[in-house]
N, C-alpha and C positions, 0 to 999 in steps of 0.2 A: 672585622666583619666576617661572619661565618660563610663558608661556601654554600651555594644553593644545592640542595640534594633533591632531585625531582622525585625520588622514591618516597620521601617524607612529605613533600609539598604537592602531591598530586591531588587535584580536585575534580569534581564532575564536569566542569566546563573546560578543562584542559584539552579534551579531545574535540571540542567544538560542538558537542551535543547539548542542546538546550531543550527546555520543555516545549518551546514553540516548534522546533524541528521534529520532536517526538510526536506531538499532536498532528503535525502535517502528515507524517508517515502513517499514523493510525487512520486519519481521515482518508488519505489516499488509498489505503488498503480496503476500507469499507466501500468507497465509491468504485474502486476497481472491481471488487467482487460483485457488487450490484450490477455494474455495467456488463460484466461477463455473463451473469445470469440473465439479464434482460436480452442481450444479444443472442444467447443460446435459445431463449424462448421464441424470439422473433424468427430465427432461422428454422427452428423446429416446426413452428406453425406454418411457415412458408413451404417447407418440404412436405408436410402432411397435406397441405392444400393441393400441392401439385400431384401427390399420389392419388388423392380422391378424384381429381379431374380426369386422370388417365383410366380410371376403372369404368 
């Protein structure tokens, strides 16, 4: 029996990365960036509303 050489037998799933986890990360980045933009817009509108009321 030949000894196992991990340098020769290394595959894409040896690090625990699967297509499902990659898809979850991509979807998480999209949702996170959308949420950041939405929150920024809400806060910006709120602050502009407060500035207009004080004038």
